[in-house]
KOLZADREN-675477 format. One record per atom (N, C-alpha, C): x, y, z; residue in one letter. Coordinates in steps of 0.1 Angstrom, whole numbers, padded with zeros to 4 digits, always signed. Layout:
BEGIN
XYZA;...
END
This chain:
BEGIN
+0009-0015-0002M;+0002+0003-0002M;+0009+0011-0003M;+0004+0020-0003S;+0010+0038-0006S;+0017+0041+0010S;+0006+0036+0021T;+0011+0040+0034T;+0026+0035+0035T;+0029+0026+0033A;+0040+0019+0033A;+0051+0025+0027A;+0051+0032+0014F;+0060+0043+0006F;+0060+0052+0020F;+0048+0060+0026V;+0055+0072+0033V;+0062+0065+0044V;+0060+0055+0051R;+0069+0050+0059R;+0083+0049+0059R;+0084+0043+0047K;+0097+0045+0040K;+0105+0059+0041K;+0094+0067+0035I;+0098+0081+0034I;+0105+0086+0047I;+0096+0084+0057S;+0096+0090+0072S;+0112+0078+0077S;+0114+0068+0074K;+0125+0061+0081K;+0139+0068+0068K;+0136+0068+0061Q;+0149+0072+0054Q;+0154+0087+0055Q;+0144+0097+0057F;+0146+0111+0060F;+0148+0116+0076F;+0146+0108+0081E;+0142+0110+0098E;+0156+0115+0106E;+0166+0113+0097K;+0180+0118+0101K;+0182+0133+0099K;+0176+0137+0087V;+0175+0151+0082V;+0175+0161+0093V;+0181+0169+0098T;+0178+0179+0103T;+0168+0191+0097T;+0157+0197+0104D;+0150+0203+0099D;+0158+0220+0103D;+0160+0229+0096P;+0171+0239+0094P;+0160+0252+0104P;+0144+0251+0105R;+0136+0263+0106R;+0138+0262+0123R;+0137+0274+0127V;+0138+0276+0144V;+0126+0265+0150V;+0115+0269+0146N;+0102+0261+0153N;+0101+0248+0151N;+0109+0246+0137R;+0109+0229+0139R;+0095+0229+0131R;+0092+0235+0119G;+0078+0230+0110G;+0068+0232+0118G;+0062+0238+0127T;+0050+0241+0130T;+0038+0239+0125T;+0041+0247+0111N;+0028+0247+0104N;+0028+0234+0092N;+0041+0234+0087Y;+0045+0225+0077Y;+0057+0215+0078Y;+0054+0204+0087P;+0067+0194+0090P;+0073+0188+0073P;+0088+0189+0083L;+0096+0185+0068L;+0086+0172+0066L;+0084+0166+0072I;+0080+0149+0063I;+0072+0151+0054I;+0062+0161+0056E;+0049+0163+0046E;+0055+0171+0034E;+0068+0181+0037M;+0074+0189+0027M;+0081+0179+0017M;+0086+0169+0017V;+0093+0160+0017V;+0090+0152+0007V;+0074+0147+0012F;+0064+0138+0007F;+0058+0144-0004F;+0054+0154-0002V;+0051+0164-0018V;+0061+0162-0027V;+0073+0168-0020A;+0082+0173-0030A;+0086+0159-0042A;+0089+0145-0034L;+0092+0136-0040L;+0078+0132-0048L;+0066+0136-0042C;+0054+0131-0053C;+0051+0139-0064C;+0056+0153-0062G;+0060+0161-0074G;+0066+0156-0084G;+0081+0154-0076A;+0091+0149-0089A;+0090+0136-0100A;+0080+0130-0095I;+0079+0117-0099I;+0066+0124-0110I;+0056+0133-0101C;+0044+0132-0111C;+0046+0146-0121C;+0057+0147-0128D;+0063+0160-0137D;+0059+0172-0133D;+0068+0175-0122C;+0064+0186-0111C;+0082+0190-0115C;+0084+0204-0123N;+0095+0207-0124N;+0103+0217-0120N;+0096+0224-0108S;+0100+0239-0103S;+0094+0235-0087S;+0093+0246-0078W;+0086+0248-0065W;+0075+0257-0068W;+0072+0261-0077V;+0058+0266-0082V;+0048+0257-0086V;+0056+0245-0094D;+0048+0232-0097D;+0044+0223-0088D;+0055+0221-0078V;+0050+0217-0066V;+0040+0219-0056V;+0037+0230-0055A;+0032+0242-0041A;+0016+0238-0049A;+0016+0241-0063K;+0003+0237-0074K;+0000+0225-0073K;+0008+0215-0075F;+0000+0202-0074F;-0004+0195-0062F;+0007+0205-0049G;+0000+0200-0037G;-0013+0202-0035G;-0016+0212-0037K;-0029+0221-0036K;-0041+0211-0043K;-0037+0204-0053C;-0045+0201-0061C;-0053+0189-0057C;-0039+0180-0051K;-0037+0167-0045K;-0045+0167-0028K;-0047+0180-0025L;-0048+0178-0007L;-0054+0166-0002L;-0063+0164-0011A;-0074+0156-0004A;-0066+0140-0003A;-0059+0139-0013W;-0055+0126-0020W;-0037+0126-0007W;-0033+0135-0005F;-0021+0137+0006F;-0026+0135+0016F;-0037+0137+0022R;-0044+0135+0035R;-0048+0124+0037R;-0049+0112+0028K;-0050+0100+0030K;-0038+0093+0038K;-0026+0103+0038F;-0013+0094+0044F;-0005+0105+0056F;-0006+0115+0056L;-0001+0129+0065L;-0013+0133+0068L;-0013+0140+0082P;-0025+0149+0086P;-0025+0162+0077P;-0014+0170+0073F;-0014+0181+0064F;-0024+0194+0072F;-0025+0192+0084E;-0031+0203+0092E;-0034+0218+0087E;-0026+0221+0084N;-0022+0234+0079N;-0022+0235+0060N;-0026+0222+0056G;-0025+0222+0041G;-0010+0223+0038G;-0008+0225+0022I;+0001+0228+0014I;+0011+0243+0015I;+0023+0240+0020A;+0030+0252+0020A;+0029+0260+0006A;+0030+0270+0006S;+0037+0279-0005S;+0049+0277-0013S;+0052+0280-0027H;+0066+0282-0035H;+0074+0287-0028H;+0072+0298-0022D;+0083+0303-0015D;+0087+0297-0002D;+0078+0288+0003T;+0081+0280+0016T;+0091+0267+0014T;+0085+0262+0001F;+0091+0253-0001F;+0109+0256-0009F;+0107+0268-0014T;+0117+0272-0020T;+0129+0276-0005T;+0126+0282+0003E;+0131+0288+0013E;+0135+0278+0020E;+0126+0265+0028M;+0131+0253+0031M;+0142+0246+0027M;+0140+0241+0014F;+0149+0229+0009F;+0162+0239+0007F;+0161+0253+0003A;+0173+0262+0001A;+0186+0257+0014A;+0178+0257+0028R;+0188+0257+0039R;+0189+0243+0045R;+0185+0232+0037L;+0183+0216+0043L;+0197+0215+0041L;+0206+0204+0050D;+0218+0200+0048D;+0223+0192+0037D;+0231+0189+0026T;+0232+0185+0015T;+0238+0172+0023T;+0247+0170+0030I;+0253+0157+0034I;+0243+0149+0039I;+0233+0158+0048E;+0225+0146+0056E;+0213+0142+0044E;+0211+0150+0035F;+0202+0148+0020F;+0209+0136+0014F;+0221+0135+0011Y;+0225+0126+0001Y;+0230+0114+0013Y;+0231+0115+0022A;+0232+0104+0032A;+0217+0098+0033A;+0206+0102+0029A;+0192+0097+0030A;+0191+0092+0016A;+0198+0096+0006L;+0195+0091-0009L;+0202+0075-0007L;+0216+0080+0001E;+0223+0065+0002E;+0215+0054+0008E;+0212+0054+0018S;+0207+0048+0027S;+0193+0040+0020S;+0186+0046+0017W;+0173+0043+0005W;+0176+0034-0003W;+0186+0039-0012T;+0190+0031-0020T;+0198+0015-0017T;+0207+0018-0007R;+0215+0003-0001R;+0202-0006+0005R;+0188+0000+0007D;+0178-0006+0012D;+0172-0014+0002D;+0176-0009-0014L;+0167-0012-0021L;+0175-0025-0031L;+0188-0018-0033A;+0201-0027-0040A;+0206-0039-0030A;+0202-0041-0020H;+0204-0053-0012H;+0219-0056-0014H;+0225-0060-0027S;+0238-0064-0029S;+0245-0060-0041S;+0253-0056-0045L;+0259-0049-0051L;+0272-0061-0061L;+0269-0073-0058T;+0280-0084-0060T;+0277-0085-0076T;+0288-0083-0085G;+0287-0085-0099G;+0282-0074-0107G;+0275-0063-0100E;+0274-0049-0107E;+0280-0041-0114E;+0278-0034-0120T;+0290-0024-0128T;+0281-0011-0120T;+0293-0006-0114V;+0288+0007-0108V;+0295+0020-0113V;+0286+0026-0123A;+0293+0036-0129A;+0295+0053-0123A;+0306+0056-0122F;+0306+0068-0119F;+0315+0082-0125F;+0307+0092-0128D;+0308+0098-0139D;+0302+0116-0133D;+0305+0124-0139G;+0300+0139-0133G;+0288+0146-0145G;+0279+0151-0139K;+0269+0162-0146K;+0271+0175-0140K;+0264+0185-0149T;+0267+0197-0150T;+0250+0203-0146T;+0245+0208-0139L;+0232+0212-0140L;+0231+0228-0145L;+0232+0228-0157R;+0235+0247-0161R;+0227+0254-0158R;+0216+0253-0158G;+0207+0262-0155G;+0208+0270-0139G;+0217+0262-0132S;+0216+0263-0117S;+0225+0277-0115S;+0231+0283-0125F;+0240+0295-0121F;+0237+0302-0120F;+0241+0314-0107D;+0232+0326-0105D;+0246+0339-0106D;+0246+0345-0115K;+0254+0354-0117K;+0254+0366-0105K;+0241+0374-0103A;+0240+0382-0092A;+0248+0380-0077A;+0248+0365-0073A;+0255+0362-0063A;+0267+0352-0062A;+0272+0354-0077G;+0285+0349-0082G;+0286+0335-0076G;+0276+0325-0080K;+0272+0313-0080K;+0275+0306-0092K;+0284+0298-0097S;+0288+0292-0109S;+0276+0279-0103S;+0272+0274-0119A;+0266+0259-0119A;+0267+0248-0115A;+0260+0239-0107L;+0260+0233-0101L;+0265+0219-0105L;+0280+0212-0103H;+0286+0201-0111H;+0286+0186-0097H;+0281+0180-0100S;+0280+0171-0094S;+0282+0152-0098S;+0287+0148-0092V;+0293+0133-0096V;+0282+0118-0090V;+0278+0109-0095S;+0267+0100-0088S;+0273+0090-0096S;+0270+0079-0089A;+0274+0064-0088A;+0262+0056-0095A;+0262+0052-0103W;+0251+0044-0113W;+0250+0029-0114W;+0242+0019-0106V;+0241+0008-0111V;+0236+0006-0121V;+0245+0002-0131C;+0238-0002-0145C;+0229-0010-0144C;+0229-0021-0141G;+0221-0034-0141G;+0208-0032-0136G;+0208-0025-0124L;+0195-0020-0114L;+0187-0008-0121L;+0197+0001-0129K;+0194+0013-0132K;+0186+0022-0122K;+0200+0021-0115M;+0196+0030-0100M;+0205+0040-0095M;+0209+0054-0092C;+0215+0063-0089C;+0215+0057-0072C;+0228+0054-0065I;+0231+0051-0053I;+0237+0061-0047I;+0243+0070-0050G;+0251+0080-0044G;+0251+0093-0053G;+0251+0104-0044L;+0255+0119-0053L;+0261+0124-0045L;+0269+0134-0053K;+0278+0146-0042K;+0284+0152-0051K;+0283+0165-0049S;+0285+0179-0053S;+0300+0181-0055S;+0305+0186-0068V;+0317+0192-0065V;+0321+0204-0063V;+0332+0206-0052E;+0331+0220-0045E;+0336+0230-0056E;+0334+0242-0058D;+0339+0252-0068D;+0352+0256-0067D;+0354+0255-0076K;+0369+0255-0079K;+0379+0245-0080K;+0369+0232-0078S;+0375+0222-0077S;+0376+0213-0088S;+0378+0197-0088N;+0372+0189-0099N;+0367+0173-0093N;+0365+0168-0103E;+0354+0159-0099E;+0365+0146-0091E;+0376+0146-0092I;+0385+0136-0086I;+0382+0138-0068I;+0383+0145-0061P;+0384+0144-0052P;+0366+0140-0045P;+0361+0145-0054A;+0349+0141-0052A;+0342+0125-0053A;+0349+0120-0064V;+0347+0104-0065V;+0350+0099-0051V;+0363+0101-0050Q;+0368+0097-0038Q;+0362+0096-0026Q;+0359+0108-0025Q;+0346+0108-0010Q;+0337+0103-0014Q;+0331+0100-0025L;+0316+0092-0026L;+0319+0074-0024L;+0333+0075-0028I;+0337+0059-0030I;+0336+0055-0014I;+0341+0064-0006D;+0348+0062+0012D;+0329+0061+0015D;+0319+0068+0006M;+0311+0070+0017M;+0296+0057+0015M;+0303+0047-0001L;+0293+0039-0004L;+0297+0022-0001L;+0288+0015+0002D;+0291+0003+0004D;+0291-0003-0010D;+0305-0007-0017L;+0306-0011-0029L;+0312-0023-0026L;+0309-0035-0016A;+0315-0045-0018A;+0310-0055-0030A;+0319-0064-0036G;+0315-0070-0047G;+0310-0065-0059G;+0315-0051-0060A;+0307-0042-0071A;+0325-0039-0079A;+0318-0037-0093V;+0329-0035-0103V;+0326-0024-0105V;+0336-0013-0102V;+0334+0005-0105V;+0343+0003-0120V;+0335+0013-0126T;+0343+0018-0137T;+0340+0036-0137T;+0350+0040-0146A;+0353+0054-0145A;+0357+0056-0158A;+0358+0072-0162D;+0365+0078-0173D;+0379+0080-0166D;+0387+0083-0179A;+0402+0084-0177A;+0406+0094-0165A;+0400+0106-0163M;+0398+0114-0153M;+0403+0108-0139M;+0397+0095-0136H;+0397+0090-0123H;+0408+0077-0123H;+0415+0075-0133C;+0427+0065-0133C;+0435+0071-0126C;+0436+0075-0110Q;+0444+0081-0098Q;+0449+0067-0092Q;+0459+0067-0085R;+0465+0054-0075R;+0454+0057-0062R;+0450+0063-0058E;+0445+0068-0049E;+0430+0062-0048E;+0425+0064-0058T;+0412+0060-0062T;+0413+0045-0064T;+0420+0038-0070A;+0421+0025-0071A;+0425+0017-0055A;+0430+0024-0051E;+0430+0021-0036E;+0419+0022-0026E;+0414+0029-0028K;+0400+0032-0022K;+0389+0021-0025K;+0391+0019-0040I;+0378+0007-0045I;+0382-0005-0039I;+0396-0007-0040I;+0400-0023-0033I;+0397-0023-0020I;+0399-0013-0013A;+0397-0011+0005A;+0380-0015+0007A;+0374-0010-0002K;+0360-0012-0005K;+0355-0027-0009K;+0364-0036-0008N;+0366-0052-0015N;+0355-0049-0027N;+0358-0042-0035A;+0351-0037-0050A;+0362-0042-0058A;+0360-0046-0074D;+0367-0044-0082D;+0369-0028-0090D;+0376-0030-0098Y;+0379-0018-0106Y;+0384-0020-0126Y;+0374-0012-0134V;+0379-0007-0145V;+0381+0001-0149V;+0391+0007-0149L;+0396+0025-0153L;+0404+0028-0168L;+0399+0035-0173M;+0402+0041-0185M;+0417+0048-0182M;+0423+0047-0191V;+0439+0053-0191V;+0440+0063-0204V;+0441+0075-0203K;+0444+0085-0211K;+0456+0091-0209K;+0458+0103-0218G;+0474+0111-0214G;+0470+0119-0200G;+0464+0116-0190N;+0470+0120-0179N;+0476+0112-0169N;+0479+0101-0177Q;+0486+0094-0169Q;+0496+0088-0183Q;+0504+0095-0183E;+0512+0093-0197E;+0525+0084-0195E;+0534+0081-0184T;+0537+0067-0182T;+0530+0054-0185T;+0521+0056-0176L;+0511+0043-0173L;+0504+0040-0188L;+0500+0051-0196Q;+0495+0051-0211Q;+0505+0041-0222Q;+0519+0047-0219A;+0527+0043-0231A;+0532+0026-0225A;+0531+0027-0210E;+0534+0011-0209E;+0522+0004-0211E;+0515+0007-0213L;+0501-0002-0215L;+0504-0007-0232L;+0506+0007-0242R;+0503+0004-0252R;+0516-0004-0256R;+0527-0001-0253E;+0539-0011-0256E;+0536-0024-0249E;+0530-0030-0239A;+0527-0044-0237A;+0514-0049-0244A;+0509-0042-0249I;+0494-0046-0255I;+0500-0048-0272I;+0506-0041-0279V;+0514-0040-0289V;+0524-0056-0292V;+0532-0056-0281Q;+0541-0065-0278Q;+0537-0082-0278Q;+0522-0080-0272A;+0516-0090-0274A;+0512-0100-0282A;+0507-0088-0288F;+0503-0092-0306F;+0513-0096-0311F;+0521-0087-0314E;+0534-0091-0321E;+0541-0106-0320E;+0542-0110-0306E;+0544-0127-0301E;+0531-0132-0295E;+0521-0131-0303E;+0512-0140-0302E;+0512-0145-0286E;+0510-0135-0278H;+0508-0140-0264H;+0502-0149-0258H;+0502-0162-0253L;+0490-0171-0249L;+0483-0165-0239L;+0485-0157-0232G;+0476-0152-0221G;+0465-0139-0228G;+0471-0133-0243L;+0457-0127-0249L;+0447-0131-0252L;+0438-0124-0248R;+0420-0129-0252R;+0418-0118-0258R;+0410-0121-0269Q;+0399-0111-0277Q;+0387-0109-0280Q;+0375-0103-0279S;+0363-0104-0278S;+0360-0093-0292S;+0353-0094-0304K;+0344-0085-0310K;+0330-0089-0308K;+0326-0074-0309T;+0307-0074-0309T;+0302-0063-0318T;+0296-0067-0325S;+0290-0057-0337S;+0275-0052-0331S;+0267-0042-0333E;+0258-0037-0330E;+0253-0029-0343E;+0242-0030-0344K;+0231-0021-0354K;+0221-0016-0350K;+0217-0001-0349N;+0203+0009-0342N;+0203+0015-0355N;+0190+0016-0360R;+0186+0021-0376R;+0197+0025-0383R;+0202+0038-0386D;+0213+0042-0393D;+0228+0044-0386D;+0230+0033-0378R;+0244+0036-0370R;+0245+0018-0369R;+0262+0019-0371Q;+0267+0006-0375Q;+0282+0008-0363Q;+0280-0004-0350E;+0290+0001-0345E;+0298-0016-0337E;+0310-0015-0338T;+0318-0025-0337T;+0329-0024-0325T;+0332-0030-0314R;+0339-0031-0306R;+0344-0040-0305R;+0359-0040-0302E;+0370-0052-0301E;+0377-0050-0288E;+0375-0059-0280V;+0381-0058-0268V;+0392-0068-0267V;+0406-0064-0265A;+0417-0073-0261A;+0424-0073-0242A;+0423-0084-0239V;+0430-0082-0226V;+0440-0091-0224V;+0452-0089-0213L;+0463-0094-0212L;+0466-0097-0196L;+0466-0105-0192P;+0474-0104-0175P;+0482-0094-0174P;+0483-0089-0166V;+0491-0077-0162V;+0504-0082-0161V;+0518-0075-0168P;+0530-0082-0165P;+0536-0081-0155P;+0542-0090-0148K;+0548-0087-0135K;+0564-0084-0133K;+0568-0081-0145D;+0579-0076-0142D;+0580-0058-0143D;+0570-0052-0143S;+0568-0040-0151S;+0564-0033-0136S;+0577-0024-0134P;+0576-0013-0120P;+0561+0000-0123P;+0559-0001-0132V;+0551+0010-0135V;+0534+0004-0131V;+0531-0009-0133F;+0519-0014-0131F;+0519-0020-0118F;+0532-0024-0113A;+0534-0023-0097A;+0526-0017-0088A;+0527-0002-0092N;+0522+0008-0084N;+0507+0011-0083N;+0495+0001-0088W;+0485+0006-0088W;+0480-0009-0082W;+0473-0006-0070E;+0468-0016-0061E;+0458-0024-0066E;+0459-0039-0067G;+0450-0047-0073G;+0450-0049-0088G;+0459-0041-0095I;+0461-0043-0110I;+0463-0059-0113I;+0451-0065-0120A;+0456-0079-0125A;+0455-0080-0140A;+0447-0071-0148T;+0447-0071-0160T;+0448-0061-0166T;+0451-0060-0181I;+0454-0047-0192I;+0447-0051-0203I;+0443-0042-0211G;+0436-0042-0221G;+0436-0027-0228G;+0429-0029-0240A;+0426-0019-0249A;+0411-0026-0255A;+0406-0011-0261I;+0389-0016-0268I;+0393-0005-0277I;+0392-0012-0291Y;+0391-0007-0309Y;+0374-0001-0311Y;+0368+0011-0312R;+0360+0010-0316R;+0357+0016-0329R;+0347+0013-0336T;+0346+0016-0353T;+0327+0023-0351T;+0325+0032-0356R;+0311+0034-0361R;+0309+0042-0367R;+0299+0036-0379E;+0293+0045-0391E;+0281+0047-0392E;+0277+0060-0394M;+0266+0068-0391M;+0263+0078-0401M;+0254+0076-0407N;+0251+0086-0420N;+0261+0087-0432N;+0266+0079-0435G;+0279+0077-0444G;+0292+0082-0435G;+0289+0084-0426K;+0305+0090-0419K;+0307+0082-0408K;+0322+0080-0408F;+0335+0064-0401F;+0340+0074-0395F;+0339+0070-0381E;+0349+0070-0369E;+0355+0057-0363E;+0365+0061-0357E;+0372+0049-0350E;+0381+0056-0340E;+0382+0045-0328S;+0389+0054-0321S;+0395+0039-0311S;+0409+0044-0302Q;+0413+0034-0294Q;+0415+0037-0279Q;+0411+0032-0267E;+0413+0036-0255E;+0421+0023-0247E;+0429+0028-0237F;+0435+0014-0230F;+0430+0015-0217F;+0427+0005-0209F;+0422+0006-0198F;+0429-0005-0188F;+0429-0001-0175I;+0435-0014-0166I;+0427-0016-0156I;+0430-0030-0152A;+0413-0038-0142A;+0421-0048-0133A;+0409-0049-0119S;+0417-0056-0109S;+0408-0073-0112S;+0401-0072-0121L;+0394-0083-0122L;+0405-0099-0134L;+0399-0107-0132P;+0407-0118-0139P;+0406-0110-0157P;+0414-0120-0162C;+0418-0117-0173C;+0404-0124-0182C;+0395-0118-0181K;+0381-0124-0187K;+0377-0118-0197K;+0378-0121-0211V;+0377-0109-0220V;+0363-0104-0220V;+0353-0114-0220R;+0336-0108-0223R;+0331-0104-0211R;+0339-0111-0197A;+0332-0103-0186A;+0336-0085-0184A;+0350-0082-0186I;+0352-0067-0187I;+0351-0063-0198I;+0348-0068-0211G;+0337-0062-0221G;+0326-0057-0220G;+0318-0065-0211Q;+0303-0065-0206Q;+0303-0050-0195Q;+0315-0053-0185H;+0317-0036-0178H;+0318-0026-0185H;+0324-0029-0195L;+0326-0014-0204L;+0317-0009-0212L;+0312-0019-0216R;+0297-0016-0223R;+0289-0010-0211R;+0286-0013-0201A;+0275-0012-0193A;+0277+0000-0188A;+0288+0005-0189H;+0294+0024-0180H;+0289+0032-0188H;+0287+0031-0202W;+0279+0041-0208W;+0265+0041-0204W;+0258+0034-0197S;+0244+0034-0194S;+0241+0046-0186S;+0250+0049-0180I;+0248+0061-0172I;+0248+0074-0179I;+0250+0076-0193E;+0248+0090-0201E;+0233+0087-0207E;+0229+0071-0209N;+0217+0069-0217N;+0202+0070-0205N;+0208+0062-0194S;+0194+0059-0187S;+0195+0072-0177S;+0204+0075-0174Q;+0206+0089-0160Q;+0204+0102-0167Q;+0216+0101-0171H;+0217+0119-0177H;+0207+0121-0187H;+0207+0116-0197Y;+0199+0117-0210Y;+0185+0120-0205Y;+0182+0110-0194V;+0167+0110-0190V;+0162+0124-0182V;+0174+0127-0174L;+0171+0136-0165L;+0171+0152-0173L;+0178+0149-0183D;+0178+0165-0194D;+0168+0164-0199D;+0163+0154-0208V;+0150+0158-0216V;+0139+0151-0211V;+0134+0146-0198T;+0122+0138-0196T;+0123+0149-0182T;+0135+0153-0176F;+0131+0158-0162F;+0135+0175-0164F;+0140+0175-0175T;+0142+0192-0177T;+0154+0195-0168T;+0160+0189-0165E;+0171+0193-0153E;+0180+0200-0158E;+0184+0206-0166D;+0193+0212-0172D;+0186+0229-0173D;+0174+0227-0176A;+0168+0238-0176A;+0159+0243-0164A;+0164+0237-0153S;+0160+0241-0140S;+0166+0255-0137S;+0157+0264-0131R;+0163+0278-0125R;+0160+0278-0108R;+0161+0266-0103I;+0162+0264-0090I;+0173+0268-0083I;+0179+0279-0078R;+0191+0281-0079R;+0198+0285-0061R;+0189+0288-0055K;+0188+0293-0040K;+0193+0286-0030K;+0205+0291-0024G;+0209+0279-0015G;+0212+0266-0017G;+0213+0258-0010N;+0209+0242-0014N;+0200+0237-0022N;+0191+0245-0027G;+0181+0242-0035G;+0181+0229-0042G;+0198+0237-0053P;+0199+0227-0064P;+0204+0212-0062P;+0210+0213-0052E;+0213+0199-0046E;+0205+0193-0042E;+0195+0198-0036I;+0182+0188-0031I;+0174+0185-0041I;+0168+0195-0047T;+0161+0191-0063T;+0167+0180-0070T;+0181+0177-0071S;+0190+0167-0080S;+0187+0154-0072S;+0188+0157-0056V;+0182+0142-0049V;+0168+0137-0052V;+0156+0148-0053F;+0145+0143-0051F;+0146+0137-0069F;+0150+0145-0078R;+0152+0140-0094R;+0155+0125-0096R;+0169+0119-0089R;+0170+0108-0088R;+0163+0100-0081R;+0158+0104-0070L;+0149+0093-0060L;+0135+0088-0072L;+0129+0098-0077A;+0121+0097-0085A;+0121+0089-0097A;+0133+0090-0107L;+0141+0082-0114L;+0138+0071-0112L;+0149+0068-0098N;+0147+0051-0095N;+0135+0044-0094N;+0125+0050-0087I;+0114+0048-0086I;+0102+0044-0100I;+0105+0054-0110L;+0101+0053-0120L;+0106+0040-0132L;+0117+0039-0129Q;+0124+0031-0138Q;+0128+0016-0135Q;+0122+0012-0123R;+0121+0003-0116R;+0112-0006-0112R;+0098+0004-0123D;+0083+0001-0122D;+0084-0007-0132D;+0074-0020-0128T;+0071-0027-0140T;+0054-0028-0142T;+0046-0023-0132A;+0035-0023-0133A;+0027-0015-0143A;+0034-0002-0148L;+0028+0005-0158L;+0035+0005-0171L;+0027+0006-0180K;+0034+0004-0197K;+0038+0015-0199K;+0050+0019-0210G;+0051+0035-0212G;+0064+0039-0212G;+0068+0046-0214S;+0079+0056-0210S;+0078+0065-0200S;+0092+0067-0193I;+0094+0077-0181I;+0083+0088-0186I;+0083+0096-0193R;+0075+0106-0196R;+0060+0106-0195R;+0059+0089-0201S;+0044+0091-0200S;+0041+0090-0188S;+0047+0078-0177K;+0045+0074-0166K;+0043+0086-0155K;+0056+0094-0159R;+0050+0107-0148R;+0041+0115-0151R;+0037+0117-0164K;+0022+0126-0166K;+0007+0115-0163K;+0010+0101-0164L;-0003+0095-0160L;-0003+0094-0145L;+0007+0092-0136C;+0010+0094-0123C;+0000+0108-0117C;+0007+0119-0124G;-0003+0132-0119G;-0015+0130-0124G;-0020+0126-0133W;-0031+0128-0136W;-0044+0121-0127W;-0037+0103-0127D;-0046+0095-0121D;-0040+0091-0110D;-0047+0093-0094E;-0043+0089-0085E;-0042+0076-0080E;-0055+0068-0084A;-0048+0050-0086A;-0039+0047-0095A;-0038+0053-0104T;-0024+0046-0114T;-0009+0051-0102T;-0012+0062-0098F;+0000+0068-0088F;+0002+0057-0076F;-0009+0051-0069E;-0008+0043-0059E;-0003+0029-0063E;-0007+0030-0073K;-0003+0016-0081K;+0010+0017-0080K;+0021+0026-0085L;+0031+0026-0087L;+0041+0027-0074L;+0032+0035-0067L;+0041+0033-0052L;+0041+0022-0044L;+0027+0016-0048A;+0026+0000-0040A;+0036-0009-0046A;+0036-0009-0059G;+0048-0016-0067G;+0062-0014-0061G;+0063+0000-0056F;+0080+0003-0055F;+0082-0005-0040F;+0072-0002-0032T;+0075-0005-0021T;+0075-0022-0015T;+0072-0029-0024E;+0071-0045-0019E;+0082-0049-0029E;+0091-0039-0038K;+0104-0047-0043K;+0115-0048-0031K;
END
């Protein structure tokens, strides 16, 4: 039942501190969180939308919580969520998703960054919010989010996020920026594995990788494993060739990387609308030298772009959001990702994420069906 969904919200957000002096005498925090999350699911993309949605659905909301003073104004939503502690809110997201995911053993967890382009505020001298997220590719679920500090980059944010999360049994993937020895050490310390891309930011490692792979092909190394896959989607033809090799034991360069067991390369070709593109990248991994398994993790990594970033931009219009006061951008990012988790895990309703959002906003019975199905998982 939907009441179980409310209990789940109360449990996960009970440790979030209400920043108001009177601690929400008129509008309790849990009521505002419930309305905001339901609004994010039901196609509301601003605090004005959320407040109007709440007032239109007040009778429905009162089935689950008292709402003695009705629904707060959009200004109250703006002020309230601008002042919430983002660390506590991120912790609530991580706690919620940990309950859902149970075990990450064998799952690809992709780390990647995204800029919320509409969140800048020139008048206040505030740049657009950039955050990194941890995405479980197979479960289609964001399990963690961390803001990148102003005038910093993603590297420390990803390392801090790794420290926060329970990644036991998972395979962490990340682009070349995060090919850092400290990052690899943190992943191994979490009893997880990694597949990290290698580019020019690690020149010595890249050169050693290229030489070892080329030599393995020339000498027809017995440990060399190869796999080729092709995929056609409408007017696009893409081919991926993956080669892996056990890490050479006599290399001092590879010895500097905690847990490294396999090195490899991936060669991609793409033909689209008569244009031909090709690229080659190298990677290191702590996984055994099994080419198909590693190739699957490499392929899965890109689902963070298609299943999270693209959907947030196109369906949730995240880039166009002008919520920018205080911690509002970070808080709404959490709501959107929670909403996306709920919508993508749903199997009761048919249709796209966009159509599900609209249906839930229009029809209360449909919305309750979605919430009940999610709570039972």
